[in-house]
C-alpha positions in Angstrom: 63.0 76.0 58.4 63.5 76.3 62.2 60.5 75.1 64.2 59.8 76.5 67.7 57.9 74.4 70.1 56.4 75.7 73.3 55.3 72.3 74.8 57.9 69.7 75.7 57.9 66.9 78.3 60.9 66.8 80.6 62.5 64.1 78.6 62.0 65.9 75.3 63.5 69.1 76.9 66.6 67.2 78.0 67.0 65.7 74.5 66.8 69.1 72.9 69.4 70.5 75.4 71.8 67.6 74.6 71.3 68.1 70.9 72.1 71.8 71.3 75.2 71.0 73.4 76.5 68.7 70.7 76.3 71.4 68.1 77.7 74.0 70.5 80.7 71.9 71.3 81.7 71.9 67.6 82.0 75.7 67.7 84.3 76.0 70.7 87.9 77.2 70.2 87.1 78.8 66.9 86.1 82.2 65.5 83.6 82.8 62.7 83.3 85.6 60.1 79.7 85.9 58.9 79.2 88.0 55.8 75.9 89.3 54.4 74.8 91.3 51.4 71.7 92.3 49.5 71.5 93.1 45.8 71.8 96.8 46.3 73.6 97.0 49.6 77.2 97.1 50.8 78.8 94.0 52.4 77.9 93.6 56.1 79.7 91.3 58.5 80.7 90.5 62.1 83.1 88.1 63.9 81.9 85.8 66.7 83.1 83.1 69.0 81.5 80.7 71.5 82.5 79.7 75.0 81.1 77.1 77.4 79.9 79.7 79.9 77.3 81.2 77.5 75.5 77.9 76.6 73.2 77.7 79.6 72.2 81.3 79.4 71.1 81.0 75.8 68.6 78.4 76.8 66.9 80.8 79.3 68.3 78.7 82.3 69.9 80.0 85.4 70.7 76.7 87.3 70.7 76.8 91.1 72.6 73.6 91.2 75.2 73.9 88.5 77.5 76.6 87.3 77.4 77.6 83.7 80.5 75.5 82.9 79.3 72.6 84.9 76.0 72.6 83.1 77.6 72.4 79.7 80.2 69.8 80.9 77.4 67.6 82.1 75.6 67.8 78.8 78.9 67.1 76.9 79.7 64.1 79.2 76.2 62.7 78.6 76.7 63.1 74.8 80.0 61.2 75.1 78.2 58.2 76.8 78.9 58.9 80.4 76.2 57.9 82.8 75.3 61.4 83.9 72.1 63.3 83.2 70.5 66.6 83.8 67.7 66.8 86.3 64.7 69.2 86.0 66.0 70.9 89.2 69.1 71.8 87.2 67.0 73.8 84.7 65.6 76.7 86.7 64.3 79.5 84.4 66.4 82.7 84.5 64.9 86.1 85.3 62.0 87.0 83.0 61.8 83.5 81.7 59.4 80.5 82.3 59.4 76.8 81.4 57.4 77.8 78.3 60.2 80.1 77.2 62.9 77.5 77.9 60.9 75.0 75.8 60.9 77.5 72.9 64.6 78.3 73.1 65.7 74.7 73.6 63.6 73.4 70.7 65.3 75.6 68.1 68.8 76.1 69.7 70.5 73.1 67.9 69.3 74.3 64.5 70.5 77.9 65.1 74.0 76.5 66.1 74.4 74.6 62.8 76.6 77.4 61.5 77.2 75.4 58.3 73.5 76.1 57.5 74.0 79.9 57.8 73.4 80.4 54.1 69.7 79.9 54.9 69.7 82.7 57.4 70.0 86.5 57.6 72.3 88.9 59.5 71.5 92.3 60.9 72.3 95.0 63.5 69.9 95.3 66.3 68.3 98.7 66.2 64.8 98.0 67.6 64.2 98.3 71.4 64.3 95.3 73.6 64.0 96.0 77.3 65.6 92.9 78.5 68.6 92.2 76.2 71.4 94.4 75.1 73.1 93.0 72.0 74.7 94.3 68.8 74.3 91.8 66.0 72.0 88.9 65.2 71.7 86.1 62.8 68.8 83.7 62.1 65.4 83.8 60.4 62.4 82.3 62.3 64.5 82.5 65.5 67.8 84.3 66.2 71.0 84.3 68.1 72.0 87.8 69.4 75.7 88.7 69.9 77.4 91.3 72.0 80.8 92.9 71.3 83.6 91.6 73.4 86.8 93.3 74.7 88.6 90.3 73.3 87.6 91.2 69.8 84.7 89.8 68.0 81.3 89.0 69.6 79.9 86.4 71.9 76.4 85.0 72.0 74.2 86.6 74.6 70.7 85.7 73.8 68.5 83.3 71.8 65.2 84.7 70.8 62.5 82.5 69.3 61.3 85.4 67.2 61.8 86.4 63.6 64.8 88.5 62.9 62.5 91.3 61.6 61.6 92.0 65.3 65.1 93.2 66.1 66.4 94.9 63.0 65.0 97.3 60.4 67.5 96.1 57.8 68.6 92.6 57.2 71.1 91.0 54.9 71.2 87.6 53.3 74.2 85.6 54.6 76.3 84.8 51.5 79.1 83.0 53.2 80.7 82.1 56.5 84.3 81.5 57.3 86.1 79.8 60.2 89.5 80.0 61.8 91.2 78.8 65.0 91.1 81.5 67.6 94.9 81.8 67.5 95.0 82.2 63.7 95.4 85.7 62.2 93.1 85.2 59.2 90.0 83.3 58.1 90.6 80.7 55.4 88.1 77.8 56.0 84.8 78.1 54.2 81.9 76.8 56.3 79.0 77.8 54.1 78.4 79.8 50.9 75.2 80.6 49.2 76.5 79.4 45.9 79.5 77.0 45.4 82.6 78.9 44.4 81.1 82.4 45.2 83.8 83.1 47.9 86.7 82.8 45.4 84.8 84.7 42.8 84.0 87.8 44.8 87.2 87.7 46.8 89.0 88.9 43.6 86.3 91.4 42.8 87.5 95.0 42.8 84.4 96.0 44.7 85.1 93.6 47.6 85.9 95.8 50.7 89.6 96.1 51.6 88.6 96.0 55.3 87.0 92.6 54.8 89.6 91.3 52.5 92.3 91.9 55.1 90.5 89.4 57.4 90.7 86.6 54.8 93.4 84.3 53.4 91.7 81.6 51.5 93.1 78.0 51.8 94.5 76.7 48.5 
Protein backbone atom coordinates (compact mmCIF):
# COMPACT_ATOMS: atom_id res chain seq x y z
CA UNK A 1 0.00 0.00 0.00
CA UNK A 2 1.30 3.45 -0.95
CA UNK A 3 1.09 6.03 1.83
CA UNK A 4 0.77 9.73 0.96
CA UNK A 5 1.98 12.27 3.52
CA UNK A 6 1.13 15.97 3.42
CA UNK A 7 3.43 17.03 6.26
CA UNK A 8 7.20 16.66 5.99
CA UNK A 9 10.07 18.58 7.56
CA UNK A 10 12.70 19.88 5.15
CA UNK A 11 15.00 17.00 6.08
CA UNK A 12 12.24 14.44 5.58
CA UNK A 13 11.42 16.02 2.22
CA UNK A 14 15.03 15.74 1.05
CA UNK A 15 15.20 12.11 2.17
CA UNK A 16 12.06 11.28 0.19
CA UNK A 17 13.48 13.01 -2.89
CA UNK A 18 16.77 11.11 -2.61
CA UNK A 19 14.91 7.80 -2.22
CA UNK A 20 12.83 8.56 -5.31
CA UNK A 21 15.95 9.52 -7.29
CA UNK A 22 17.59 6.20 -6.37
CA UNK A 23 14.58 4.30 -7.77
CA UNK A 24 14.35 6.56 -10.82
CA UNK A 25 18.00 6.00 -11.71
CA UNK A 26 17.35 2.25 -12.00
CA UNK A 27 14.81 2.95 -14.77
CA UNK A 28 17.03 5.10 -16.99
CA UNK A 29 18.17 3.74 -20.36
CA UNK A 30 15.44 1.11 -20.54
CA UNK A 31 11.91 0.72 -21.87
CA UNK A 32 9.04 -1.03 -20.16
CA UNK A 33 5.98 -2.86 -21.45
CA UNK A 34 3.16 -2.84 -18.91
CA UNK A 35 0.29 -5.26 -19.59
CA UNK A 36 -3.08 -5.33 -17.87
CA UNK A 37 -6.20 -7.47 -18.11
CA UNK A 38 -9.43 -8.16 -16.30
CA UNK A 39 -11.30 -11.45 -16.21
CA UNK A 40 -13.69 -10.46 -19.00
CA UNK A 41 -11.61 -7.84 -20.83
CA UNK A 42 -9.08 -7.84 -23.65
CA UNK A 43 -5.41 -7.26 -22.92
CA UNK A 44 -4.44 -3.63 -22.39
CA UNK A 45 -0.88 -2.32 -22.53
CA UNK A 46 1.48 0.58 -23.15
CA UNK A 47 5.24 1.12 -23.45
CA UNK A 48 7.13 3.70 -21.38
CA UNK A 49 10.60 5.05 -20.70
CA UNK A 50 12.16 7.45 -18.18
CA UNK A 51 14.64 10.31 -18.65
CA UNK A 52 16.46 12.52 -16.15
CA UNK A 53 14.68 15.67 -17.27
CA UNK A 54 11.28 14.41 -16.12
CA UNK A 55 12.18 13.57 -12.52
CA UNK A 56 11.99 17.05 -10.98
CA UNK A 57 8.70 17.80 -12.70
CA UNK A 58 7.07 14.67 -11.27
CA UNK A 59 7.74 16.00 -7.77
CA UNK A 60 5.87 19.25 -8.45
CA UNK A 61 9.12 21.22 -8.39
CA UNK A 62 10.26 23.92 -10.80
CA UNK A 63 13.65 24.86 -9.40
CA UNK A 64 14.85 28.42 -9.91
CA UNK A 65 18.43 27.44 -9.12
CA UNK A 66 18.92 24.14 -10.96
CA UNK A 67 17.92 22.81 -14.37
CA UNK A 68 15.93 19.58 -14.44
CA UNK A 69 19.05 17.53 -15.29
CA UNK A 70 21.13 19.34 -12.67
CA UNK A 71 18.48 18.65 -10.05
CA UNK A 72 18.50 14.93 -10.77
CA UNK A 73 22.30 14.77 -11.02
CA UNK A 74 22.66 16.40 -7.61
CA UNK A 75 20.33 13.82 -6.09
CA UNK A 76 22.21 10.98 -7.79
CA UNK A 77 25.57 12.37 -6.64
CA UNK A 78 24.31 12.60 -3.06
CA UNK A 79 23.10 9.00 -3.23
CA UNK A 80 26.56 7.96 -4.41
CA UNK A 81 28.17 9.50 -1.34
CA UNK A 82 29.32 12.84 -2.70
CA UNK A 83 29.13 15.78 -0.31
CA UNK A 84 26.39 17.62 -2.17
CA UNK A 85 22.87 18.26 -0.96
CA UNK A 86 19.70 19.91 -2.10
CA UNK A 87 18.66 23.15 -0.46
CA UNK A 88 15.08 24.16 0.16
CA UNK A 89 15.67 27.05 -2.26
CA UNK A 90 16.23 24.42 -4.97
CA UNK A 91 12.70 23.09 -4.46
CA UNK A 92 10.39 25.88 -5.61
CA UNK A 93 6.84 24.60 -6.23
CA UNK A 94 5.83 24.59 -9.89
CA UNK A 95 2.72 26.37 -11.14
CA UNK A 96 -0.50 25.28 -9.41
CA UNK A 97 1.55 23.51 -6.73
CA UNK A 98 2.41 24.24 -3.10
CA UNK A 99 4.78 22.85 -0.49
CA UNK A 100 1.91 20.66 0.67
CA UNK A 101 1.54 19.22 -2.83
CA UNK A 102 5.28 18.62 -3.10
CA UNK A 103 5.20 16.76 0.22
CA UNK A 104 2.43 14.48 -1.04
CA UNK A 105 4.14 13.74 -4.35
CA UNK A 106 7.58 13.15 -2.85
CA UNK A 107 6.25 10.91 -0.08
CA UNK A 108 4.89 8.35 -2.56
CA UNK A 109 7.20 8.80 -5.54
CA UNK A 110 9.76 6.12 -4.65
CA UNK A 111 7.03 3.52 -4.14
CA UNK A 112 5.45 4.31 -7.52
CA UNK A 113 8.81 3.98 -9.25
CA UNK A 114 9.41 0.45 -7.95
CA UNK A 115 8.24 -1.01 -11.19
CA UNK A 116 9.06 -4.50 -9.93
CA UNK A 117 6.01 -4.05 -7.68
CA UNK A 118 3.72 -3.20 -10.61
CA UNK A 119 1.72 -6.39 -10.08
CA UNK A 120 0.12 -4.67 -7.09
CA UNK A 121 -1.07 -1.78 -9.25
CA UNK A 122 -3.58 -1.05 -12.01
CA UNK A 123 -3.33 0.42 -15.49
CA UNK A 124 -5.79 2.57 -17.41
CA UNK A 125 -6.35 5.17 -20.09
CA UNK A 126 -7.09 8.65 -18.84
CA UNK A 127 -10.61 9.61 -19.91
CA UNK A 128 -11.70 11.90 -17.08
CA UNK A 129 -11.13 15.64 -17.24
CA UNK A 130 -8.14 17.19 -15.52
CA UNK A 131 -7.67 20.86 -16.24
CA UNK A 132 -3.95 20.97 -15.51
CA UNK A 133 -2.43 17.81 -16.95
CA UNK A 134 -2.69 16.23 -20.39
CA UNK A 135 -1.64 12.57 -20.27
CA UNK A 136 -2.71 9.38 -22.00
CA UNK A 137 -2.08 6.44 -19.68
CA UNK A 138 -1.58 5.90 -15.97
CA UNK A 139 -0.54 3.17 -13.59
CA UNK A 140 -0.83 3.00 -9.84
CA UNK A 141 -3.46 2.51 -7.19
CA UNK A 142 -3.61 4.90 -4.21
CA UNK A 143 -1.39 7.27 -6.23
CA UNK A 144 -0.57 7.26 -9.95
CA UNK A 145 2.05 8.07 -12.55
CA UNK A 146 0.60 9.57 -15.72
CA UNK A 147 2.31 9.10 -19.09
CA UNK A 148 2.16 11.05 -22.34
CA UNK A 149 2.84 9.60 -25.78
CA UNK A 150 6.22 10.52 -27.28
CA UNK A 151 7.29 11.05 -30.87
CA UNK A 152 10.18 8.67 -30.03
CA UNK A 153 7.70 5.83 -29.55
CA UNK A 154 6.36 4.80 -26.19
CA UNK A 155 5.40 7.20 -23.41
CA UNK A 156 7.25 9.33 -20.88
CA UNK A 157 6.08 10.21 -17.35
CA UNK A 158 4.51 13.65 -17.20
CA UNK A 159 2.72 13.74 -13.87
CA UNK A 160 2.53 12.15 -10.44
CA UNK A 161 -0.86 12.46 -8.79
CA UNK A 162 -1.40 11.48 -5.14
CA UNK A 163 -4.91 10.36 -6.05
CA UNK A 164 -6.58 7.01 -6.63
CA UNK A 165 -6.47 5.78 -10.22
CA UNK A 166 -10.29 5.81 -10.26
CA UNK A 167 -10.14 9.63 -10.38
CA UNK A 168 -8.63 9.60 -13.88
CA UNK A 169 -10.10 6.58 -15.64
CA UNK A 170 -13.50 4.94 -15.95
CA UNK A 171 -11.99 1.53 -16.70
CA UNK A 172 -8.93 0.07 -15.03
CA UNK A 173 -7.09 -3.18 -15.60
CA UNK A 174 -5.08 -5.28 -13.17
CA UNK A 175 -1.40 -5.33 -14.16
CA UNK A 176 -0.59 -8.98 -14.85
CA UNK A 177 3.03 -8.59 -15.90
CA UNK A 178 5.71 -6.04 -16.80
CA UNK A 179 8.61 -6.59 -19.20
CA UNK A 180 11.84 -4.67 -19.68
CA UNK A 181 14.35 -4.15 -22.47
CA UNK A 182 17.29 -1.91 -23.24
CA UNK A 183 16.12 1.05 -25.32
CA UNK A 184 18.17 -0.13 -28.31
CA UNK A 185 16.71 -3.66 -28.22
CA UNK A 186 13.95 -4.58 -30.64
CA UNK A 187 11.85 -6.79 -28.33
CA UNK A 188 11.02 -7.23 -24.64
CA UNK A 189 12.41 -10.34 -22.99
CA UNK A 190 13.16 -9.61 -19.34
CA UNK A 191 10.27 -10.22 -16.90
CA UNK A 192 10.21 -7.56 -14.16
CA UNK A 193 6.98 -8.58 -12.47
CA UNK A 194 4.18 -11.09 -12.97
CA UNK A 195 1.02 -11.49 -10.96
CA UNK A 196 1.66 -15.23 -10.71
CA UNK A 197 4.98 -16.99 -11.25
CA UNK A 198 5.16 -18.53 -14.71
CA UNK A 199 2.07 -16.77 -16.04
CA UNK A 200 3.98 -14.94 -18.79
CA UNK A 201 5.19 -18.18 -20.39
CA UNK A 202 1.77 -19.76 -20.01
CA UNK A 203 -0.25 -17.03 -21.71
CA UNK A 204 2.42 -16.18 -24.30
CA UNK A 205 1.62 -19.49 -25.97
CA UNK A 206 -2.14 -19.05 -25.59
CA UNK A 207 -3.99 -18.76 -28.90
CA UNK A 208 -5.97 -15.86 -27.44
CA UNK A 209 -2.84 -13.80 -26.76
CA UNK A 210 -2.96 -10.79 -29.16
CA UNK A 211 -0.58 -10.95 -32.13
CA UNK A 212 0.11 -7.21 -31.79
CA UNK A 213 1.36 -7.79 -28.25
CA UNK A 214 3.19 -10.99 -29.07
CA UNK A 215 5.20 -9.19 -31.74
CA UNK A 216 6.71 -6.97 -29.04
CA UNK A 217 7.99 -9.91 -26.96
CA UNK A 218 10.79 -12.46 -27.27
CA UNK A 219 11.12 -14.24 -23.94
CA UNK A 220 14.62 -14.99 -22.65
CA UNK A 221 15.42 -18.69 -22.46
